[in-house]
C-alpha positions in Angstrom: 26.6 -9.4 28.8 23.8 -11.2 27.2 21.0 -9.5 25.2 18.3 -11.8 23.9 20.0 -14.5 21.9 23.0 -12.5 21.1 26.2 -12.6 23.3 28.1 -9.4 23.5 31.6 -9.7 25.3 32.7 -6.6 27.0 36.0 -5.3 25.1 34.9 -6.7 21.8 33.9 -4.4 18.9 30.8 -4.7 16.7 31.0 -4.1 13.0 28.6 -4.4 10.0 28.3 -7.6 8.2 29.6 -7.2 4.6 26.6 -6.9 2.3 26.5 -9.8 -0.3 26.8 -8.8 -3.9 24.6 -10.8 -6.2 25.9 -11.8 -9.6 23.4 -12.8 -12.3 23.2 -16.3 -13.7 22.3 -14.8 -17.0 21.6 -11.6 -18.7 19.9 -10.6 -21.9 18.3 -7.7 -23.7 15.2 -8.9 -25.2 14.6 -5.5 -26.9 16.3 -2.0 -26.8 15.5 -0.3 -23.4 15.1 -3.4 -21.3 17.9 -5.6 -19.8 16.7 -8.8 -18.0 18.9 -10.7 -15.5 18.1 -14.1 -13.8 19.5 -14.7 -10.2 19.8 -17.8 -8.0 19.0 -20.4 -10.7 16.1 -18.5 -11.9 14.4 -17.8 -8.6 14.6 -14.0 -9.2 14.3 -12.1 -12.3 15.5 -8.4 -12.7 14.1 -6.2 -15.2 16.3 -3.0 -15.6 14.8 -0.3 -17.7 17.3 1.6 -19.7 15.0 3.8 -22.0 11.4 4.8 -21.7 8.7 4.9 -24.5 5.2 3.7 -24.6 6.3 0.9 -27.0 8.9 -0.2 -24.4 6.5 -0.2 -21.4 4.0 -2.1 -23.5 6.5 -4.7 -24.5 7.8 -5.1 -21.0 4.3 -5.6 -19.8 3.8 -8.4 -22.3 7.2 -10.0 -21.4 6.2 -10.0 -17.7 2.6 -11.6 -18.5 4.5 -14.2 -20.6 7.0 -14.9 -17.8 4.3 -15.2 -15.1 2.1 -17.4 -17.4 4.9 -20.0 -17.7 6.5 -19.5 -14.2 6.3 -22.6 -11.9 3.2 -21.9 -9.8 4.7 -23.9 -6.8 7.2 -21.3 -6.2 6.6 -17.3 -5.8 7.4 -15.1 -8.7 10.0 -12.7 -7.5 11.0 -9.8 -9.6 13.0 -6.5 -9.3 11.7 -3.6 -11.4 14.9 -1.5 -11.6 14.1 2.1 -12.4 17.2 3.5 -11.0 18.8 4.7 -14.2 19.0 8.5 -14.2 15.8 10.0 -16.0 14.0 6.9 -16.1 11.5 6.8 -13.2 9.7 10.0 -13.8 8.9 9.2 -17.4 8.0 5.6 -16.7 5.6 6.9 -14.0 3.8 9.2 -16.4 3.4 6.4 -18.9 1.9 4.0 -16.4 -0.4 6.7 -15.0 1.7 6.6 -11.8 0.6 3.1 -11.0 4.0 2.1 -9.9 3.0 -0.7 -7.6 2.1 -2.9 -10.6 3.5 -6.4 -11.1 2.2 -6.2 -14.8 3.7 -2.9 -15.6 0.6 -1.4 -17.4 -3.1 -1.8 -16.7 -3.6 -4.6 -19.1 -0.7 -6.4 -17.7 -1.9 -5.9 -14.1 -5.4 -7.4 -15.1 -3.7 -10.5 -16.7 -1.2 -11.2 -13.9 -3.8 -10.7 -11.2 -6.1 -13.1 -13.1 -3.4 -15.7 -13.2 -2.9 -15.3 -9.4 -6.5 -15.6 -8.8 -6.7 -18.8 -10.8 -3.7 -20.2 -8.7 -4.5 -19.4 -5.0 -1.3 -20.9 -3.8 0.8 -18.8 -6.2 2.2 -15.5 -5.1 4.4 -12.7 -6.2 6.9 -10.4 -4.8 8.2 -7.3 -6.4 11.0 -5.1 -5.3 11.2 -1.6 -6.9 14.5 0.0 -7.3 14.9 3.7 -7.6 17.7 6.1 -7.5 18.3 8.9 -5.0 17.5 11.7 -7.4 14.4 13.9 -6.8 12.4 12.0 -9.2 13.5 8.6 -7.7 12.6 9.8 -4.2 9.3 11.2 -5.4 8.3 8.0 -7.0 9.3 5.9 -4.0 7.1 8.2 -1.9 4.3 7.8 -4.3 4.4 4.0 -3.9 3.1 4.3 -0.5 0.1 6.4 -1.4 -1.0 5.2 -4.9 -1.6 1.5 -4.8 -4.1 -1.1 -5.7 -2.6 -4.2 -3.8 -3.7 -7.6 -4.8 -3.5 -9.9 -1.7 -1.1 -12.3 -3.6 1.5 -9.7 -4.2 4.0 -8.1 -1.9 5.7 -4.8 -2.9 8.7 -3.1 -1.3 10.8 -0.1 -2.5 14.6 0.3 -2.3 17.4 2.6 -3.4 20.0 -0.3 -3.8 19.7 -3.2 -6.1 21.5 -5.7 -3.7 19.0 -4.9 -1.0 16.1 -5.6 -3.4 17.7 -9.1 -4.3 18.4 -9.7 -0.6 14.8 -9.0 0.3 13.5 -11.3 -2.5 15.9 -14.1 -1.6 14.6 -14.1 2.1 17.2 -11.9 3.8 16.4 -8.9 5.7 16.4 -5.6 3.8 17.9 -3.4 6.4 21.6 -2.5 7.1 21.2 -3.4 10.8 23.0 -6.7 10.8 26.0 -6.9 13.1 28.7 -9.4 13.8 31.2 -9.6 16.6 34.8 -9.2 15.8 37.5 -10.2 18.2 
């Protein structure tokens, strides 16, 4: 039997492709409350928030602005904002006035990063937001669809799985619908 470009033989079973696990090239903690990991030779940066305070959020914002400022403008800025640790996302949301779809973390950071994008029209950004499956994580993921001020040079997508965030940013699909044929 043939379906589109995929050939399925009768009597063979179909199974899911193993999901790739991504390992960071480097990891650091620039300050207490934030871990930063780089993937695929620096093509993707992951920020994992492990504690929440106004100081941490403001320092994270400045780190993002500094990173985007020095980023090679010939390649997209690709980042994961990982808010999946228990108890993090709701506190973070309140500190950023529920502006979760924000590459620059806080209002000042947003303005600075969007200004950089405006000055470099061929430069773009992709941000994957990772939440957990708790009630606050699900609430924040839902809010992402309603409360957004989207810049045309920035793509956002939400996930409940870090590997799926990385897969999307690295050009793979973000769903689990990949299949392979097994004999």
